[in-house]
Backbone as a chain_set.jsonl record, in Angstrom:
{"seq": "MCFSGWSTFDKYPRTLCDVNGDGKDDIVGFGDDYVYVSFSNGTGFEPKQETTNEFTIQQGSFSS", "coords": {"N": [[0.524, -1.288, -0.181], [0.224, 2.292, -0.898], [1.117, 5.587, 0.652], [-0.456, 8.46, -0.406], [1.592, 11.509, -0.721], [3.823, 10.726, 1.22], [6.491, 10.988, 0.521], [8.951, 11.333, 1.891], [11.805, 10.059, 3.826], [12.406, 11.521, 5.689], [11.28, 13.245, 6.71], [8.731, 12.148, 6.764], [8.678, 9.647, 8.586], [9.078, 6.274, 8.945], [8.465, 3.046, 10.398], [9.707, -0.446, 11.875], [7.858, -2.354, 14.529], [6.799, -3.829, 17.629], [4.219, -3.525, 18.443], [1.694, -3.443, 19.528], [2.226, -6.287, 21.188], [1.888, -8.795, 20.445], [4.096, -10.032, 19.378], [4.899, -9.584, 16.457], [6.244, -7.736, 14.041], [4.993, -4.657, 13.759], [4.01, -2.099, 11.157], [4.847, 1.338, 11.683], [4.038, 4.362, 10.854], [4.703, 8.482, 10.493], [2.878, 11.348, 9.921], [1.679, 14.004, 8.819], [-0.798, 14.752, 9.809], [-1.469, 12.508, 11.483], [-0.688, 9.519, 13.394], [0.44, 6.381, 12.117], [-0.538, 3.032, 11.94], [0.029, -0.054, 10.794], [-1.227, -3.227, 11.594], [0.883, -6.383, 11.942], [-0.288, -9.202, 10.628], [0.696, -11.707, 10.317], [1.381, -12.665, 8.39], [0.976, -10.735, 6.779], [-0.644, -7.732, 6.439], [-2.544, -6.014, 8.35], [-5.259, -3.344, 7.153], [-4.306, 0.113, 7.544], [-4.035, 2.19, 10.397], [-5.636, 5.086, 11.945], [-3.719, 6.395, 14.899], [-3.139, 8.489, 16.696], [-2.606, 11.929, 17.25], [-0.256, 13.373, 18.505], [2.66, 12.965, 18.103], [3.097, 14.088, 15.408], [3.918, 16.248, 12.755], [2.627, 18.236, 12.209], [1.046, 18.995, 15.156], [4.106, 19.237, 16.198], [5.445, 18.012, 17.228], [7.516, 16.546, 16.786], [10.598, 17.169, 14.214], [11.227, 18.378, 10.673]], "CA": [[0.217, 0.006, 0.166], [1.439, 3.087, -0.652], [0.392, 6.736, 1.398], [0.281, 9.775, -1.05], [2.019, 12.281, 0.054], [4.935, 10.424, 2.236], [7.947, 11.704, -0.577], [10.08, 11.555, 1.854], [11.826, 9.246, 4.849], [13.48, 12.005, 6.696], [10.252, 14.249, 6.913], [7.517, 11.28, 7.13], [9.262, 8.039, 9.123], [8.343, 4.705, 8.968], [9.386, 1.92, 11.436], [8.886, -1.527, 12.252], [8.222, -2.314, 16.046], [6.001, -4.68, 17.88], [3.065, -2.11, 18.979], [0.162, -4.407, 20.211], [2.544, -7.226, 22.328], [2.005, -10.425, 20.017], [5.421, -10.909, 18.655], [4.727, -9.566, 15.174], [6.657, -6.591, 13.606], [3.901, -3.652, 13.078], [4.769, -0.625, 10.322], [4.432, 2.88, 12.336], [4.653, 5.951, 9.794], [3.984, 9.381, 10.835], [2.499, 11.734, 8.896], [1.203, 15.701, 8.661], [-1.654, 14.678, 10.461], [-1.497, 11.712, 12.548], [0.541, 8.509, 13.189], [-0.64, 5.251, 10.98], [-0.209, 2.124, 12.364], [-0.541, -1.08, 9.659], [-0.685, -4.556, 12.509], [0.865, -7.539, 11.197], [-1.458, -10.368, 11.061], [1.747, -12.769, 10.683], [1.03, -13.28, 6.365], [0.719, -9.812, 5.729], [-0.207, -6.442, 7.48], [-3.85, -5.005, 7.835], [-5.265, -1.846, 6.841], [-3.82, 1.505, 8.401], [-5.205, 2.682, 11.493], [-5.023, 6.068, 12.2], [-3.741, 6.037, 16.203], [-2.812, 9.06, 17.803], [-2.028, 12.874, 16.618], [0.373, 13.776, 19.505], [3.692, 13.253, 17.522], [3.224, 14.639, 14.253], [4.675, 17.91, 12.667], [0.902, 19.225, 12.533], [1.089, 19.815, 16.47], [4.957, 20.282, 16.711], [6.004, 17.359, 18.539], [9.07, 16.495, 15.688], [10.573, 17.834, 13.221], [11.615, 17.459, 9.609]], "C": [[0.747, 1.368, 0.052], [0.553, 4.614, 0.019], [0.641, 7.916, 0.463], [0.546, 10.679, -0.159], [3.383, 12.227, 1.098], [5.986, 10.073, 1.404], [9.091, 11.171, 0.247], [10.822, 10.706, 3.405], [12.433, 10.393, 6.014], [12.292, 13.275, 7.351], [8.931, 13.255, 7.303], [8.123, 9.874, 7.683], [8.745, 7.192, 9.225], [9.39, 4.011, 9.967], [8.737, 1.062, 11.449], [9.301, -2.083, 13.83], [6.919, -3.277, 16.543], [5.156, -4.145, 18.901], [1.896, -3.035, 19.759], [0.673, -5.899, 21.033], [2.827, -8.589, 21.6], [2.906, -10.921, 19.227], [5.607, -10.441, 17.627], [5.332, -8.119, 14.64], [5.135, -5.515, 12.998], [4.486, -2.28, 11.957], [3.969, 0.406, 11.557], [4.964, 3.754, 11.017], [4.052, 6.824, 10.652], [4.366, 10.495, 9.548], [1.905, 13.387, 9.641], [0.217, 15.271, 10.125], [-1.721, 14.073, 11.715], [-0.546, 10.681, 12.133], [-0.456, 7.204, 13.079], [0.438, 4.149, 11.672], [-0.428, 0.443, 11.494], [-0.017, -2.548, 10.792], [-0.603, -6.164, 11.483], [0.134, -8.604, 11.527], [-0.87, -12.023, 10.935], [1.808, -13.265, 8.869], [0.931, -11.995, 5.76], [0.773, -8.617, 6.868], [-2.182, -5.909, 7.6], [-3.756, -3.764, 7.661], [-4.777, -1.225, 7.941], [-4.985, 1.458, 9.311], [-4.875, 3.45, 11.495], [-5.005, 6.309, 14.219], [-4.124, 6.916, 17.295], [-2.699, 10.626, 16.496], [-1.097, 14.116, 17.522], [1.702, 14.013, 18.923], [3.868, 13.179, 16.15], [3.806, 15.972, 13.805], [3.431, 18.735, 12.655], [1.159, 19.895, 14.079], [2.893, 20.085, 16.932], [5.965, 19.256, 17.16], [7.698, 16.493, 17.732], [8.827, 17.412, 14.792], [11.394, 17.457, 11.917], [13.049, 17.904, 9.351]], "O": [[1.664, 1.697, 0.806], [-0.661, 4.661, -0.176], [1.767, 8.412, 0.439], [0.003, 10.79, 0.94], [3.903, 13.203, 1.64], [6.448, 8.934, 1.479], [10.065, 10.649, -0.295], [10.002, 10.876, 4.308], [12.858, 10.017, 7.107], [12.532, 14.023, 8.299], [8.15, 13.67, 8.159], [7.899, 8.926, 6.931], [7.627, 7.294, 9.728], [10.566, 4.253, 10.24], [7.53, 1.106, 11.211], [10.431, -2.233, 14.296], [6.02, -3.42, 15.714], [5.374, -4.309, 20.102], [1.545, -2.706, 20.892], [-0.203, -6.636, 21.486], [3.711, -9.371, 21.949], [2.783, -11.916, 18.512], [6.774, -10.699, 17.332], [4.578, -7.212, 14.995], [4.467, -5.733, 11.987], [5.481, -1.63, 12.275], [2.883, 0.245, 12.113], [6.043, 3.723, 10.424], [3.165, 6.486, 11.437], [5.286, 10.613, 8.74], [1.814, 13.654, 10.839], [0.577, 15.498, 11.28], [-1.934, 14.651, 12.781], [0.166, 10.669, 11.129], [-1.549, 6.977, 13.598], [1.647, 4.249, 11.882], [-1.406, -0.145, 11.957], [1.155, -2.915, 10.876], [-1.4, -6.765, 10.763], [-0.063, -8.908, 12.704], [-1.436, -13.08, 11.214], [2.365, -14.277, 8.445], [0.819, -11.875, 4.54], [1.6, -8.43, 7.761], [-2.778, -5.466, 6.619], [-2.765, -3.056, 7.835], [-4.744, -1.715, 9.07], [-6.143, 1.045, 9.251], [-3.697, 3.474, 11.137], [-6.071, 6.378, 14.83], [-4.842, 6.712, 18.274], [-2.708, 10.5, 15.271], [-1.157, 15.333, 17.347], [2.128, 15.157, 19.086], [4.646, 12.37, 15.645], [4.158, 16.756, 14.686], [3.382, 19.872, 13.123], [1.424, 21.089, 14.219], [3.149, 20.917, 17.803], [7.131, 19.545, 17.43], [8.675, 16.034, 18.324], [7.862, 18.111, 14.481], [12.127, 16.469, 11.914], [13.724, 17.34, 8.49]]}, "num_chains": 1, "name": "protein.A"}
């Protein structure tokens, strides 16, 4: 899945980590308005979920 506007890793970092504690790496992506998480189901990833807007460019919590 490609997210429109996520053109640079410097401004929109993505990382893998186990967000929900199930032992599988999930995808975490930081956008302008939300932090997005795609949860691993063991064979792929569930559709993205908007989780928070506290750590975003719009909130000033990190800078590009």
